[in-house]
N, C-alpha and C positions, 0 to 999 in steps of 0.2 A: 518421458519428456519433463522438462522443468515446470516450475509453477506458472510461469508467464506464459508458456505456451498452453497449459492446461486452462487457464483463465480465459484466453482467446478462444480455445475450442468450446468451452461452456457458453461464452457470449454468442458465438456463431450458432451453437445448437439452440439457443433460446430465441434468437433472430428467426432461424428457420421454422421452429415450433410455433411462433407467434405470428407468422406470416399468413394473411387471409386473402381469399379469393374475392371476385367481384360482389359476391353475395355475402360476405361477412363470415364465411366458414373456414375454419383452419385448413390450409393447403395440405399439411400432413395431418392425417386423421389422428384423433386422440390415442386410439388403441396402437398407432404406429409411433407415437412420441415416446421413445424408450427412456426410462429413467438414466442418469448419468451417475457412475459409481467412480469416485475418486479413491484410489487406493495409493497409499505412500506412508512413509515413516511419520511419526509424530512430530509436530512443531515445526513444520515447514510452511505454514500458511494456508492449508486447505481451507480452514474455517474463515479466515480473513479475506480471502478473495471473494467469497460469496457476498459479503457486505459491499465490496467494491463493484462487483458485477451487477447487483440490484441497483446500485445508486447510479452507475453508468447507463444502464439499460432503461432507467426509469420505471422500474417495477417494484413490487412489494417483497419483502423477505420475512419468512417465519423459520426460525431456526430452533432446532431441538437436539439435545443429546439423548439419545434413546437409552442409554444404560441407566439414566436417571428415572425411567418409567417402568410401571408394572403393566401386566396385561390389561388390568382394568382401566387404567388411565389411557392406554393407547387404543383399546378396543371399545371401551365404554361399559357401563354396569348394566347387568341384566334386569329386566323387570316383566311382570306378567300382563299380557293384554287378552282381552275376550275377543275372538274372531269367529265369523261364521263361514262354514264350508259346506255347501250341498245341504243347507237347511239345518245343519248340526252346529251347535256352539262348542268352542274349544279354547282352551287356556294356552296362548302361545308366548313362548319367550322371545322377547326384544331387547334390543340394547339402546341405551341412551347414546348421544353422539360422542364420538372420541374427542378427548380433550385437544388432541392434535389438530383434527380437522376443524373443531370448534374454534381453535386459535387462528386458523386460516380465514375464516368467516369474519372474525373479529378485526383481523388485520385489514380486510377489504373495507369493513365499516370505518375503521379509524383513519385509513389513509385515502380512501376513496379510489383506489387502484384494484382493477378487477382481475389483473394478472400478476403473477409473481413467481417466486422460487420457494418451494418447501424443502428446506435442508434438513437433513436427518444425518448427525454425525455418530460415529462409532457404531455404525450399523450392524457390523459382523462380530460385536462383543456382547450381544444380547443374552438374556438369561434363557434356560431350556424352555420355560413357559411362554416366552416372548417370540422365540425363533420361528415358530410357524406364521406368526402374525407378520413378521417382517418379510418373510417369503411372499405372503399373500400381497402385501404392500407393493413390492417390487413388481411381482408378475401382474397384478390386477387394479394397482393404484387405489386401493381401498384400505381403510382401517375397520375391521368388522363388517357392518353393512353400510358404512358411510364412505361415499366416494370423495376423492380429491377433486375440488372444484375445476371446471373447465377453465383452461388458460393459465394453469399452474404447472410448471416444470418441477419434476422431482429430481433432487440433486442428493445423492448420500456420499458419505465418506467412511473409510476404514483403514485400519493398520494391518499390514502383512503379519503373519503369525510370528515371525521372529522378533517383533516388537510388544506382543501382547499375548500372554498365555491363554487367554479366555477368547480367543478368536475362533470363529465357526467358518468353515468353508462352504461356499454356495455350490448348489449342485448345478448340473448343466442345464436343467430346465429353467432355472432362475437367470443364470448367465446369458443364455439365449435371448433373454428379454430385456437386457440392459446394454448401456455403453460403458464399457469399463476403461477408464484412463489411468494408466500407471505413473506415479508422479515421483519424482527424484529431487533430492536437494542439489541445489546449484548456487554456488557463493556469488558467481558473477551477476546473475539475475537478482539475488537477494540484495546485491550492493546498490544496484540501481533503485530498488524499492527503499532501501535504507537511507539514501540521500534524500529521497522525497519525504519520508518519515522523520527526518532529522535525527537520526540515530547518533548518539554521542560520537564525536570525532575520535576519541580514544579508542573505542571499540573498532571503528572502521580502520584507524591507523594499525591497531594490533592485528586484526585479522588479514590486514594486507601482508603483514609479515608472517603470519602463522594461519595460513588458509586450511591447513589440515585440522585445526581446532575449531573451525566454523560450525561442523556438524560431526558429531562422533557419538556412538553408543557402543559401550563395551560391557561384556558380562565378566565379572571377576568373582573370586571367593567372597568378596564382602557385598556381592550384589551388583546391580545396574549401575554404572557410571556413564553420564551423558552430557553433552553440550548440544543445544539445539538453537535454531533460528529465533524461536519464540523466547528462549532464555536470554538471548543476547538482547533482544528488543525491550524486554522487560527490564533488564538490568540497566539499559540505557536510560529509560524514564527515571529510575531511582537516582542513577549518576547526575542527572541534570538537576533535578530537586535537591539532592544533597549539597551540590555545589552552591546553588542559590542559598542555601542554609548555612554554609560554611562547615559542613560536615565531611568527613573522610570515609571512603569505603575501604575496608581491609579484606583479607582473604576470607574471613568468615562470613562476612556480608555477600561476597561474590559467590561463595560456594551454595548459597541459598537460592541462586538463580542458575549457576553453572554447575551442575552437580557431578562434576568430574574434578577430583581433588587437584591433579596435576595442572589441568588447564586453568582452574580457578586461582591456584597459587601464583601461576605464571602471569595470569592478567594482573592479578592484584599488584605484583611487583612492577609489571609495566605501567600501571596507573600512576605510580609513585614517580617512576622515570618520566613519564609524560608531563606531570605537573613540573618537574625539575627542569625539563626542556623548555616549558613555557617561561619559567622564571629566568633560566640561564641565557637564553637566546633573545628574550624580549619580543614577544609576538606583535604587540600593538606598535612598537617602535618600528619593527621591520616594515609592517604594512603601512607605516607613516613615512617610510623612506629614510628612516635613521638606524644605521648600524655601523660598528666599527670594523676595523681591519682585524682586530683581535676575534670577533664573532666570526668572521668569514674563515680565519685560519683555523679556529677551533672546529669549525663544521667541516672544513676540508679533510682535516685528519681524523674525523670522528669515524666509528665503525659504520658499516652500511646500515645497519638496523636504526642507528641514531639519525642517520641523514634522512631516511625515509620517514621516520617519525616527524622530523621537523617539518618535511614536505606535507605530511598528512595533517600537522597542526595548522600549518598555513591554508590548506584547503579547508580545514573545519571552520576556521574563522571567515574566510572568504564566501563559504556557503551560508553562513548566517546573513552576510551583507547581500549576497544574491537574492536570498530569500526575502529580506527586507523590501528590495526593490520589487520583486515579482508580487508580494502581496500589496505594496503600495499602488503598483500598476491596476492590479485587478479592483482594488477599492475605487481608485479614480474612475476607472472605466465604468464600474456599475454605478457610481454616483453620477456620472454624466448621462447614462441612459435615462434617469429619472429627471435629472434637471432639464433634459432635452424636452421631455414631455411638459414640463412647467413652462419653459420659454414659448412652447408651441400654443399652449392653451391659457397660460397665465394663472393657473390654479396651483399654487404651492401646497394648500391643504391636501389637494387631490394626489399630488406626487407623494407626499408623506403616506397617505392612506395606501396608495398602490404598493408602495415600497413594504409597507407593514404586512399587507395581505400576500404579497409575494413570497416574503420570508416565512409567513405562517404556513402558506401551502407547501413550501419546499420542506419545511420543517415537519409537516404532517406527513408527508410522503416519504420521508427519510432520505431526502436526496442531497442533503448538506453534509460534507465531513466537518471535522472541528474548524478548520481554518476557513471554509466556505462560510460556516455558520456565524464565525467572528466578524468576517467582512460585511455580511448581511446586516448584522446588528449594528456595526459601526456606521454603515450608510443610513440607516433608520435613525440612529441618534443624530447624525450630521443634519439630516433633512429636517428633524423635529427642532433642532437648534435653530436653523435658519428660519423656520416658521415662527418660533418663539421670539426670535430678534425682530422680525418684521412686524409682529404684533405689538411688541413692548415700544418700539420706536415709532409706531403708527405710520408705517411706510405705505405709500399708495403702490400701485402696480408697477409703475416704472421704478420707483424707489426699491422696491423689493428685488426686482430683476437686476438692478445695478449692484445691489448688496451681494446677492446670490453670484453674480459673475465674478465679482472681486474675491469673495470668499473661495470661489471654486478655483480661481488662478493661484491661491495660496496653496491649495492641495496639490495642484499641478506642479508648483515649484518645490514642494516637499518630495515629490515622486522623483523630479529631476535631480534633487540633492541626494536623495538615495541611490540613484543611478551613478552620480558623479563619485560618490564616496566609495561604492564598489568598484568603479572603473579605476580610480587612483590607486586603491589598495591592490587591485589586481596588476597594475603597471609596477608598482613598487615590489610586489612579490616576484614578478618577472626579472626586474633588477637585481634583486637580491639573489635569486637563483643562478642567474647569469655570472654575477660576480663570485659566487660560491662554487658552482660546478661547471660553468660554461655549457657547452653542448653535449650533455651527458645523459645517462640513463635516468638520473633523478629528474632531469627536465622532461624527459620522455614521459615519466610517470606522473609528473605534475599536469602536463597537457592531456594525457589519456584520461585522468580523472576529471578534468574539466569537462571532457566530451561525455562523460558517463553521468555526472551529476544533474538530478532533475532541475535543480534551480539554476546552475551555472549554464545549461544548455539554453534555458529560456532567457537569461539575461544576455547571453552572447549572441543570440538569434537577433536581439533588438537593439544592441550596443556595441560600437566598434571597439577593437583593442588589437592595434597593429601586431604587437609581439605575439598575441595569441595566434593570429592568422599566419604570421611568419612560421612559428614553430609547428603548428598544426599542419600546414602545407608540407613542411619537412617530414613530419612524422607519417603522413599519408604516402608522401614520395618513397620513404624507406620501407613501409609495409608492402608497397607495390613492387618495389625492387626486389624484396625477400621472396614475394609470391613468383616473380619472373624467374629468379634464380632457381626456386624450387622447381618450377615447370622445366627448366633447362636441365636441371639434375635428372628429372624424370625421362627427358627424351634421351639424354646421354646414356642413362642406364638400359633404356629399351634398345638403343643402337647397339651397345656393347653386348647385350643379350643375343641380338640377332647376329652379330658377328661371330661369337662363340658358336652359336647354332650352325652357322655356315662352315 
């Protein structure tokens, strides 16, 4: 299955494992709560989805790469203790608490969360001395003589033997005690995530043209050559910062992330073309509604790869605008929540404290992603600014309320301006594509990507765009038509088969 389905499977598993009866006991006894084992190629997001799952389920996460551990750190160190058995004194070997189990208890103290996920990566690549410990861990949920605390779900991940020479196979006894999920790379699923993660549009545009290069691992005389989802995302972060610093990425830099010389060279050449397209076609001018007949003519006679690249270029900039609106909406909505409390009780200082406490709680429980943390801090800063202004101007309760209402309306206007800017740019993009391609496959690709993008979907859900709905309706109609025609072909083939048999 793909990583998206695997994520949902694990979320469903955790929800089932943490379900309790009327007396507070887990409905599925702990002994029947099988560890989950994710098996799949490296770099497809197995580790990353664990952070998302923990955040979305509101539980803690402790993550370890077991290959970094020795038997002593996993099991604990031995020490001698005197014990009495049948009236006789004996020296008995015991073990200190495992570093891994200790980390679980530390996480509970740190976050205040009593339930969570203990994630062990590369579990089938352990050393000879640690292998029995890992089998015991999966079978009995213990490290040495220390048990994983109740309410913690064990999830492990490993790579198939074709990707790692140090892989060890599990025996039947172990496999009969775990839930194994086989995960495969899937470009379409990754693309949905890539839009949300703001992967550089040049990478998305390139992979749309070269899907076979999204994930590739080859063994050659010179060793392993590979390109992975992790590599593309890490390269994306570098690309964005390099652009901001005015630096260029060449094939040598690309190859440090995409460890396949042919793909690295091809993408480095594409990045140069992508920059050229942005300059030649004038991205900002197009989205501002300004373009010439020469631009349309040039695009009309351009190769298909170039036309799709321009579509990708437009989508990249539009997604930045959609994201700006979505984040502005989240900010205004959260700000309104705290201001509503202030209007009800008239205590602005209390609203500031509540916002700060809530942010601290979410941060401590690791419930915030990067964007969520930024929005919370921004809301806190805004509320603090309101409080400072009220104190500075010596405003009474009524004056403070009027000031806050006026200031909040300015924030609402900025959100509306972000929505309008994105809407106008989208309309201009449709106008340009209509003039350049008409009702063509480039337009279909454009609309299909709008239906895929994380931020575009959220923007279009709350804001009207007549041309989007028109083309989207036609696209859905065409898909349904193809489906019906396919069904008719199947019926006809079945009838023909029946006639021949008669």
